[in-house]
C-alpha positions as CSV (number, residue, x, y, z in Angstrom):
1,M,72.4,70.1,106.2
2,K,71.9,70.9,109.9
3,P,73.9,74.0,110.8
4,L,77.2,73.2,112.6
5,S,79.3,75.2,115.0
6,L,82.9,74.0,115.4
7,F,85.6,75.1,117.8
8,V,89.3,74.3,117.4
9,A,90.9,75.4,120.7
10,G,94.5,75.5,122.0
11,A,97.4,77.8,122.7
12,A,99.0,80.3,120.5
13,G,101.7,78.5,118.5
14,E,99.9,75.1,118.4
15,G,98.6,75.6,114.9
16,I,94.9,75.8,115.7
17,Q,94.4,78.3,112.8
18,T,96.1,75.8,110.4
19,V,93.6,73.0,111.5
20,G,90.6,75.3,111.4
21,D,91.5,76.8,108.0
22,A,92.1,73.4,106.4
23,V,88.6,72.1,107.6
24,A,86.9,75.3,106.6
25,R,88.4,75.2,103.2
26,A,87.3,71.5,102.9
27,F,83.7,72.6,103.5
28,L,84.1,75.3,100.8
29,T,85.6,72.8,98.4
30,H,82.6,70.5,99.1
31,G,80.1,73.2,98.2
32,Y,79.2,74.5,101.7
33,P,79.5,78.2,102.8
34,A,81.8,78.2,105.8
35,F,82.4,81.2,108.0
36,S,85.3,81.4,110.4
37,T,86.5,83.8,113.1
38,S,89.4,83.7,115.5
39,E,89.8,84.9,119.1
40,F,93.2,84.9,120.6
41,E,95.3,86.6,123.3
42,S,98.0,89.1,122.7
43,R,100.9,86.8,122.9
44,I,103.2,84.8,120.6
45,R,102.9,81.4,122.4
46,G,100.7,80.0,125.1
47,G,97.4,81.3,126.5
48,R,93.9,80.3,125.2
49,S,92.8,80.8,121.6
50,S,90.1,79.4,119.4
51,Y,89.3,79.2,115.7
52,R,85.5,78.9,115.2
53,I,83.7,77.7,112.1
54,R,80.1,77.9,111.2
55,V,78.6,75.9,108.3
56,A,75.0,75.7,107.0
57,D,73.3,75.5,103.6
58,Q,73.2,79.3,103.5
59,P,76.0,81.6,104.9
60,R,75.8,82.6,108.6
61,N,78.2,85.5,108.9
62,A,78.5,85.8,112.7
63,P,80.2,83.9,115.5
64,C,78.3,81.4,117.7
65,A,78.9,81.2,121.4
66,K,78.3,77.4,121.5
67,A,80.0,74.5,119.8
68,D,78.5,71.3,118.4
69,V,82.1,69.9,118.1
70,L,85.0,71.0,120.2
71,L,88.5,69.9,119.2
72,A,90.9,70.7,122.0
73,V,94.6,70.2,121.3
74,N,95.7,70.5,125.0
75,P,94.1,69.9,128.4
76,T,94.0,73.6,129.3
77,A,92.0,74.3,126.2
78,E,89.7,71.4,127.0
79,A,89.0,72.7,130.5
80,H,88.5,76.3,129.4
81,Y,86.2,75.7,126.4
82,R,84.3,72.6,127.5
83,S,81.5,74.8,129.0
84,A,80.9,76.1,125.4
85,L,80.0,72.6,124.2
86,N,76.3,72.2,123.5
87,D,74.5,69.4,125.3
88,G,75.1,66.3,123.2
89,G,78.0,67.9,121.5
90,L,81.2,66.0,120.7
91,L,84.6,66.6,122.2
92,I,87.7,65.6,120.3
93,T,90.7,65.5,122.6
94,A,94.3,64.2,122.8
95,G,93.6,62.2,125.9
96,Q,91.0,60.9,128.3
97,G,90.4,63.3,131.2
98,E,88.8,62.3,134.5
99,S,85.7,64.4,133.7
100,T,85.4,63.2,130.1
101,D,82.1,61.5,129.1
102,A,83.3,58.7,126.9
103,R,79.9,58.6,125.1
104,S,80.5,62.1,123.7
105,T,84.3,62.0,123.4
106,V,86.8,61.0,120.7
107,C,90.4,60.6,121.9
108,V,93.0,61.1,119.2
109,P,96.7,61.1,120.1
110,F,97.6,63.9,117.7
111,Q,101.3,63.9,118.2
112,E,101.8,60.2,118.4
113,L,99.9,59.6,115.2
114,A,101.9,62.4,113.5
115,V,105.2,60.8,114.4
116,E,104.0,57.3,113.4
117,H,102.4,58.3,110.0
118,G,104.1,61.5,109.1
119,G,107.5,61.1,110.7
120,A,107.4,64.3,112.9
121,R,105.2,65.9,115.5
122,I,104.7,68.9,113.2
123,Y,102.1,66.9,111.4
124,A,99.8,66.8,114.4
125,N,97.8,69.6,112.8
126,A,96.9,67.3,109.8
127,V,95.9,64.5,112.3
128,A,93.6,66.9,114.0
129,A,92.1,68.2,110.7
130,G,91.4,64.6,109.7
131,A,89.7,63.8,113.0
132,L,87.5,66.9,112.7
133,C,86.5,66.1,109.2
134,A,85.5,62.5,110.2
135,A,83.4,64.0,113.1
136,V,81.3,66.2,110.7
137,G,81.0,63.8,107.8
138,L,83.4,65.4,105.4
139,P,85.0,62.9,103.0
140,L,88.7,62.4,103.5
141,A,89.3,62.9,99.8
142,V,88.0,66.5,100.1
143,L,90.5,67.3,102.9
144,Q,93.3,65.7,100.9
145,R,92.5,68.0,98.0
146,V,92.8,71.0,100.3
147,L,96.1,69.6,101.6
148,A,97.4,69.1,98.0
149,D,96.6,72.7,97.2
150,A,98.4,73.9,100.3
151,F,101.5,71.6,100.2
152,A,102.1,70.4,96.7
153,A,104.6,73.2,96.0
154,R,106.6,72.2,99.0
155,G,107.5,68.8,97.6
156,E,106.1,65.3,97.5
157,E,107.5,64.2,100.8
158,I,105.9,66.9,102.8
159,L,102.6,66.5,101.0
160,H,102.6,62.7,101.6
161,A,103.3,63.2,105.3
162,N,100.4,65.6,105.6
163,E,98.0,63.3,103.7
164,A,99.1,60.2,105.7
165,S,98.7,62.0,109.0
166,A,95.3,63.3,108.1
167,K,94.2,59.8,107.1
168,A,95.4,58.5,110.5
169,G,93.4,61.1,112.4
170,Y,90.4,60.4,110.2
171,D,90.5,56.7,110.7
172,V,91.0,56.8,114.5
173,A,88.1,59.2,114.9
174,L,85.8,57.2,112.6
175,S,86.6,54.0,114.4
176,Q,85.8,55.5,117.8
177,L,82.6,57.2,116.6
178,G,81.3,53.9,115.3
179,A,77.5,54.1,114.8
180,R,77.6,57.7,115.9
181,A,79.6,58.7,112.9
182,P,77.6,61.1,110.7
183,T,76.7,59.9,107.2
184,G,78.8,61.3,104.4
185,L,78.0,64.9,103.6
186,P,76.8,65.1,100.0
187,E,78.8,67.3,97.7
188,R,77.1,70.4,96.3
189,P,77.8,72.2,93.1
190,N,78.4,75.6,94.8
191,R,82.0,76.7,94.9
192,Y,83.2,79.3,97.4
193,R,86.4,81.2,98.2
194,F,87.5,82.6,101.5
195,A,88.2,86.3,102.1
196,S,88.2,88.7,105.0
197,A,87.2,92.4,104.7
198,H,90.8,93.4,105.0
199,D,91.9,91.0,102.2
200,V,89.8,92.9,99.7
201,I,90.7,96.5,100.7
202,P,93.9,96.5,98.6
203,I,92.1,95.1,95.6
204,A,89.3,97.6,95.9
205,A,91.6,100.5,96.5
206,S,93.7,99.7,93.4
207,A,90.5,99.4,91.4
208,A,89.4,102.8,92.7
209,G,92.6,104.4,91.4
210,C,94.7,104.5,94.6
211,R,98.3,104.7,93.7
212,F,100.0,105.5,97.1
213,I,99.8,104.2,100.7
214,A,101.9,105.1,103.6
215,A,101.4,103.5,107.0
216,Y,102.9,102.3,110.2
217,P,102.1,98.7,111.3
218,M,99.4,98.6,114.0
219,S,97.1,95.6,114.7
220,P,94.5,95.0,113.3
221,S,95.4,97.2,110.2
222,T,98.8,95.6,109.5
223,G,97.4,92.9,107.1
224,I,96.2,95.6,104.8
225,I,99.5,97.3,104.4
226,T,101.5,94.0,104.1
227,S,99.1,93.0,101.2
228,F,100.0,96.1,99.4
229,A,103.7,95.5,100.0
230,R,103.5,91.9,98.8
231,D,101.5,92.5,95.6
232,P,103.2,95.0,93.2
233,E,100.7,94.1,90.5
234,L,98.2,96.3,92.4
235,G,100.2,99.2,91.1
236,V,100.2,101.0,94.5
237,F,103.4,102.4,95.8
238,F,103.8,101.4,99.5
239,E,105.9,103.2,102.1
240,Q,106.3,102.0,105.7
241,A,106.7,105.3,107.5
242,E,108.5,105.8,110.8
243,D,105.3,106.6,112.6
244,E,101.6,107.4,112.0
245,I,102.2,111.2,111.8
246,A,104.7,110.7,109.0
247,A,102.4,108.2,107.2
248,V,99.3,110.5,107.0
249,N,101.4,113.5,105.9
250,M,103.1,111.4,103.2
251,A,99.7,110.4,102.0
252,L,98.5,114.0,102.0
253,G,101.6,115.0,100.0
254,A,101.0,112.3,97.4
255,S,97.3,113.4,97.1
256,A,98.3,117.0,96.6
257,A,100.5,115.9,93.8
258,G,97.7,114.1,92.1
259,A,97.8,110.5,93.3
260,R,94.8,109.0,95.0
261,A,96.3,108.1,98.4
262,M,95.4,106.4,101.7
263,T,96.7,105.2,105.0
264,A,95.6,102.6,107.5
265,T,95.9,102.4,111.3
266,S,94.1,101.6,114.5
267,G,92.8,103.9,117.3
268,G,96.2,104.8,118.8
269,G,97.7,105.5,115.5
270,F,94.7,107.5,114.4
271,A,95.0,109.6,117.5
272,L,98.4,110.7,116.2
273,M,97.0,111.5,112.8
274,V,94.3,113.9,114.1
275,E,96.2,117.1,113.6
276,S,96.8,116.2,110.0
277,L,93.1,115.3,109.6
278,S,92.4,119.0,110.2
279,L,95.2,119.9,107.8
280,A,93.4,117.9,105.1
281,G,90.2,119.7,106.0
282,M,91.7,123.2,105.7
283,M,93.8,122.5,102.6
284,E,90.9,120.5,101.0
285,I,93.1,117.5,100.1
286,P,91.4,114.2,99.5
287,I,92.6,111.2,101.6
288,V,91.2,107.8,102.7
289,I,92.0,106.5,106.1
290,V,91.2,103.0,107.3
291,L,90.6,103.0,111.0
292,A,90.6,99.4,112.2
293,Q,89.0,99.4,115.6
294,R,90.0,97.4,118.7
295,P,89.2,97.8,122.4
296,G,90.7,100.8,124.2
297,P,91.6,103.0,125.9
298,A,95.3,103.1,125.2
299,T,96.7,99.7,124.1
300,G,93.6,98.1,125.5
301,L,93.1,94.6,124.0
302,P,95.1,94.7,120.8
303,T,94.0,91.4,119.5
304,R,90.3,91.8,120.3
305,T,87.4,93.6,118.6
306,A,85.2,96.6,119.3
307,Q,83.2,99.4,117.8
308,E,84.5,102.1,120.1
309,D,85.9,104.7,117.8
310,L,82.8,105.9,116.0
311,L,82.4,109.2,117.9
312,F,86.2,109.6,118.1
313,A,86.4,109.5,114.3
314,L,83.4,111.7,113.8
315,H,84.7,114.5,116.1
316,A,88.4,114.0,115.3
317,G,90.2,117.2,114.2
318,H,90.1,120.8,115.5
319,G,87.9,123.3,113.8
320,E,84.8,122.7,111.6
321,F,85.2,120.8,108.3
322,P,83.4,118.0,106.5
323,K,84.4,114.4,106.5
324,A,82.7,111.1,105.7
325,L,82.6,107.9,107.7
326,L,81.8,104.5,106.1
327,A,81.5,101.2,108.0
328,P,81.2,98.1,105.9
329,S,79.9,94.8,107.2
330,D,81.5,92.1,105.0
331,P,83.9,91.7,102.1
332,Q,81.5,92.7,99.3
333,K,80.3,95.8,101.3
334,T,84.0,96.6,102.0
335,I,84.8,96.6,98.3
336,E,81.9,98.9,97.6
337,A,82.7,101.2,100.6
338,T,86.4,101.4,99.6
339,V,85.6,102.4,96.1
340,R,83.0,105.0,97.3
341,A,85.5,106.3,99.9
342,F,88.0,107.3,97.2
343,D,85.2,108.8,95.0
344,L,83.7,110.8,97.8
345,A,87.2,112.0,99.0
346,D,88.0,113.1,95.4
347,R,84.7,114.6,94.6
348,Y,84.3,116.7,97.8
349,Q,88.1,117.1,98.5
350,I,87.7,115.8,102.0
351,P,89.1,113.0,104.3
352,V,87.0,109.8,104.3
353,I,87.4,107.3,107.1
354,L,86.7,103.6,106.5
355,L,85.8,102.1,109.9
356,T,86.6,98.4,110.1
357,D,87.6,96.3,113.2
358,Q,89.4,93.2,114.4
359,F,86.4,91.0,113.7
360,L,86.4,92.1,110.0
361,A,90.2,91.7,109.8
362,D,90.2,88.1,111.2
363,S,86.9,86.7,110.0
364,H,86.7,84.9,106.7
365,F,83.5,84.8,104.7
366,A,82.4,82.3,102.0
367,L,82.1,84.1,98.7
368,E,80.9,82.8,95.4
369,K,82.1,85.9,93.7
370,L,83.2,89.5,94.4
371,A,82.0,92.3,92.3
372,L,84.5,95.0,91.5
373,P,83.6,98.4,89.9
374,P,82.9,97.9,86.2
375,G,85.0,100.7,84.8
376,P,87.9,102.9,85.5
377,A,87.7,105.3,88.5
378,K,86.2,108.7,87.7
379,R,88.6,111.6,88.4
380,H,87.2,114.9,89.6
381,R,89.8,117.3,88.2
382,A,89.5,120.6,86.5
383,D,90.8,121.1,82.9
384,P,93.7,123.6,83.1
385,S,93.3,124.4,79.4
386,T,89.9,125.9,80.1
387,M,91.1,128.7,82.4
388,E,93.3,131.7,82.1
389,Q,93.7,132.2,85.8
390,Y,93.4,129.6,88.6
391,S,92.4,129.9,92.2
392,R,92.7,126.8,94.2
393,Y,90.0,127.8,96.7
394,L,87.6,129.5,94.3
395,L,84.2,130.2,95.9
396,T,81.5,128.2,94.2
397,D,77.8,127.4,94.9
398,S,78.7,123.8,95.8
399,G,81.6,124.7,98.0
400,V,83.8,122.5,95.8
401,S,86.6,124.4,94.0
402,P,88.2,123.4,90.7
403,R,91.1,121.2,91.6
404,L,94.5,121.1,89.8
405,D,97.5,119.2,91.1
406,L,100.8,120.5,92.1
407,G,103.2,120.8,89.1
408,Q,100.8,119.3,86.6
409,S,100.1,122.4,84.5
410,T,101.4,125.9,84.0
411,H,99.0,127.2,86.7
412,L,100.3,128.0,90.1
413,V,98.7,125.8,92.8
414,V,98.9,127.4,96.3
415,L,98.0,125.3,99.3
416,D,97.9,126.7,102.8
417,S,97.2,125.4,106.3
418,D,96.3,128.9,107.5
419,E,93.0,130.5,106.5
420,H,93.5,131.7,103.0
421,T,92.1,133.6,100.1
422,E,90.6,132.0,97.0
423,A,94.1,132.0,95.5
424,G,95.5,130.2,98.5
425,H,97.4,133.0,100.2
426,I,97.3,133.6,104.0
427,T,94.7,136.1,105.0
428,E,93.5,138.0,108.1
429,D,90.4,139.3,106.4
430,L,87.9,138.6,109.1
431,E,85.1,140.6,107.6
432,R,84.7,138.8,104.2
433,T,87.2,136.1,103.5
434,R,87.1,134.1,106.7
435,P,83.3,133.8,106.9
436,A,83.1,133.0,103.2
437,M,85.7,130.2,103.5
438,V,83.9,128.7,106.5
439,R,80.6,128.7,104.6
440,K,82.4,127.2,101.6
441,R,83.7,124.2,103.6
442,L,80.3,123.7,105.4
443,E,78.5,123.8,102.1
444,K,80.5,120.8,100.9
445,G,79.3,119.0,104.0
446,R,75.7,119.8,103.1
447,R,76.1,118.5,99.6
448,L,78.0,115.4,101.0
449,R,75.0,114.6,103.2
450,E,72.8,114.4,100.1
451,A,75.2,111.8,98.6
452,M,75.1,109.5,101.6
453,E,73.2,106.2,101.1
454,Q,70.2,105.1,103.2
455,P,70.5,102.2,105.6
456,E,69.5,98.7,104.3
457,S,66.1,97.7,105.6
458,D,64.8,94.2,106.4
459,G,61.1,94.7,107.2
460,A,61.8,97.9,109.2
461,E,58.9,99.7,107.6
462,Q,56.3,97.7,109.4
463,A,58.0,95.9,112.3
464,E,57.1,96.5,115.9
465,I,60.8,96.1,117.0
466,V,63.6,97.4,114.8
467,L,67.2,96.6,115.4
468,I,69.7,99.3,114.2
469,G,73.2,98.3,113.4
470,W,76.3,99.6,111.7
471,G,79.4,98.0,110.4
472,S,80.4,94.5,111.5
473,T,77.3,93.7,113.6
474,R,75.3,92.9,110.3
475,G,75.6,89.1,110.4
476,A,74.6,88.8,114.0
477,I,71.6,91.1,113.5
478,D,70.4,89.2,110.4
479,E,70.6,85.9,112.3
480,A,68.9,87.3,115.4
481,V,66.0,88.8,113.3
482,A,65.4,85.4,111.7
483,A,65.5,83.6,115.1
484,L,63.1,86.1,116.7
485,R,60.7,85.8,113.8
486,D,60.7,82.1,114.2
487,R,59.5,82.7,117.7
488,G,56.7,84.8,116.5
489,A,58.2,88.3,117.2
490,D,57.5,91.2,114.8
491,V,61.1,92.2,114.2
492,G,63.0,94.1,111.4
493,S,66.3,95.8,111.0
494,L,68.1,98.8,109.6
495,H,71.8,98.6,108.9
496,F,74.0,101.5,108.2
497,T,77.1,101.5,106.1
498,D,77.1,105.3,105.6
499,V,77.4,106.5,109.3
500,W,78.4,110.1,108.8
501,P,77.0,112.4,107.7
502,L,73.7,110.5,108.4
503,P,71.5,110.5,105.3
504,P,68.0,112.1,105.8
505,L,66.1,109.7,108.0
506,E,62.4,109.3,108.9
507,L,62.1,107.0,112.0
508,R,58.6,105.7,112.8
509,R,57.3,106.8,116.2
510,D,55.2,103.6,116.6
511,A,58.2,101.2,116.6
512,Q,60.7,100.3,119.2
513,Y,64.2,100.9,118.0
514,W,67.2,99.2,119.5
515,T,70.8,99.8,118.5
516,V,73.2,96.8,118.4
517,E,76.8,97.9,119.1
518,G,80.2,96.7,120.0
519,N,80.7,99.5,122.6
520,A,79.5,100.2,126.2
521,T,78.0,103.6,125.7
522,G,75.7,103.2,122.7
523,Q,77.7,105.6,120.4
524,F,75.4,105.2,117.4
525,A,72.3,105.7,119.6
526,R,73.9,109.0,120.8
527,L,74.6,110.0,117.2
528,L,71.0,109.2,116.2
529,R,69.7,111.3,119.1
530,S,71.9,114.2,118.4
531,E,71.1,114.3,114.6
532,T,67.4,113.3,114.6
533,G,66.2,114.0,118.1
534,Y,65.0,110.4,118.3
535,S,65.9,108.4,121.5
536,V,66.0,104.6,121.0
537,E,64.4,102.2,123.3
538,G,67.8,100.9,124.3
539,T,71.2,99.5,123.2
540,I,72.2,95.9,123.0
541,A,75.9,96.3,123.8
542,R,78.9,94.0,123.8
543,Y,82.2,95.4,125.1
544,D,84.2,92.3,126.4
545,G,86.4,92.2,123.3
546,L,84.4,89.5,121.5
547,P,82.2,90.1,118.5
548,M,78.5,90.5,118.7
549,D,76.5,87.2,118.2
550,A,72.8,86.5,117.6
551,E,72.4,84.8,121.0
552,T,73.3,88.0,122.8
553,I,70.7,89.9,120.8
554,V,68.0,87.3,121.2
555,R,68.6,87.1,124.9
556,A,68.4,90.8,125.4
557,L,65.0,90.9,123.7
558,S,63.5,87.8,125.3
């Protein structure tokens, strides 16, 4: 099929997500990989919002700045988003505006049809979904199956009202399109499910052995903690703390007692956790922290996306101690990164920060399957029966001390936030113990670096131009590389999931490297320069609160 970009635009509270989600799931049901993302203002009602869908034969996991079809549910949305419509694109609107080109417009009275066929204005969303399906060639029966899955449990009357309203919108749009109506989209045998990166974090954490999470709600991390709260089958105890400081300290207490533990927050909440991050470093307590980024400073744009917290997370905490930063790019990578985060935290007794963002929280990817770890999580614990005496901070060649949990054996486990002896007791021995403990902690960092994974390469070994990305820019970079190659450019990419410590890297001196980042200052470029001495050619940056797209990258290199 020809790739499609669809926008459903309106105000908060008008159900545009309901419309877009129904149509996206209809594509999935029909065998086509749909990708969706949302952009919305920080308000309950009103404003300007859009739900964007991309569909092609193969997944395209990045937003598109232009629409082939724009469905606007109110005149304000039509006026605002009309400039995003491609030349020759189709506008679906509730009424004929003065500037509307009738040749490329379908007028569907959403609310009137909802009242007539469904009995209430609330079914206008089903009317709109039906009209959009007609405009892209999706059979009505496919949409009706999606509606049946969504509404069958709510009773036959509600289901019938939705189905009748969807048919009314479908028929009106089809009749106005006439000869312009696309031929029916053939069904494919593929079957997909929808998931966001944040949807899979609770599943992956549970599989990795997590048994405790404490958190305070903060967008865009809130969905993670509510998933834990709603699903007791995950086997993870959830506590909504009174604030982020309490949350991280609860998680540290649970970890000290032997439970794999985590917390989740955004930039402002993470700022409150920083002192306890150092506490974890000194006491060598494993913890996983999800840092879901959004634009700052301060409250910034709480419903928009950014990659602005990389260097903040890297340098967070006073004193010198090792930590790891992982930045996944899609749901499957998020599962893998989450499982690795718990293993690294446990193996090296360190904090591990999982960097996501609003884009990964709100975007939904088409998935044929998700691969979870094949076996039970490996635990890195000492055997108390093999030792007569126990020292929590025993000096070892690796820097990693044998770990026993509080109250789990006859051995005394002493933890201290002050500098301490091998046994865990406060010390002012500046001649021997303090230097030895600093070297011990830093040795863990050196061993940790050896465990970090190399970036994934797409032709970077030979390409003239290499795009370097991390985290959520992956889909946009992949699409941009393909588009630039079609134009004859010699382009490749390197994409990092393990962003700190950086694995050992060898960057070619005969290539142009560009970082692609959702921040204004090229934070990953600065990290590369400080760690490798290599200065990139430049940074392709986006910092308006919207996610990176392929068009922005291609335009920067054209």
